[in-house]
N, C-alpha and C positions, 0 to 999 in steps of 0.2 A: 503494501500500500501506502501513496504519495500522499506527502499532505500539502495540503494550501492554505496558504498564510498569508495577511495582507506581506509585502513584502518588509525585511527591517529599515531599511534603509528611510523610509518614509517614518520610522519614530524617533528617527536619529536624534534633531529639538525638539521632540514633545515630551511635557512634562510628565512622571514615573506615575504612573495610574489614570492619566488622561485614555478614556473608552473610544471610539472606533462604532458607526454607528455602519450595519450593511442592511444597506436600503432596497437591493434586486440582486432574485437571481436571473444569468442567462440562461442556466438548463436545467435538469430536470432531474434525479436520482433512476441510474441508470441509462443517460447519451451519452455516446460514444462522443470524447472531445477531442480537441486538437492542441499541440504544448502550443505554449500563445499564445490559445484561443480566448477571449475573455468570459469568466465563470460566473462574476461578482463584483456588484458593485459596493464600496465602503465611503463613509467620508470620515475623515477624522479633520480634525480644526479647521473647518467650515471649508476640508478641500477632496476633493472625491475622486478616488482613488479608484480606478478598475483593474481588480484581480482576474490575473491569466493560470492557465493549467500550467505548471510547471512541465509537464509531460502529455503523450499522449497516451488513452484508455478510457473506461470505463468509470463519469462517475458514482460513486459505489458508497456515496455516503453523504449528506450533507450535514454538518455539526452547528453550526449558529443558525435559524432564524432568520428571514426578510425581519428586520426591524428592530431584531434584539442588537444589545451594544457587544461589546470583546474588547478583550483590553489586549495587551504587548503577546508574541510568540501563539494567540487562538488558532488553534488549529478550527480553517472555517466546512474543511470540507477532504473528503478521503477517493484517490486514484486509484482504481484497481490497474495495473496492465496487463 
């Protein structure tokens, strides 16, 4: 399984404890995805970020639902290769 997370670099200038808002999933569980494909849109400190698939495979699980908040290092989804 491959973990999908909001890229670590976007958190560099963010105060510890700040959370992002998961806005909208672009794919559904069970769907095939390609490396670099946008999976989800999240907002962190009033900036929107597209989270892309780190590898091709099948979206096996969504760990954070649309509308929920999440912190640094949170696994948003898992891809099965």
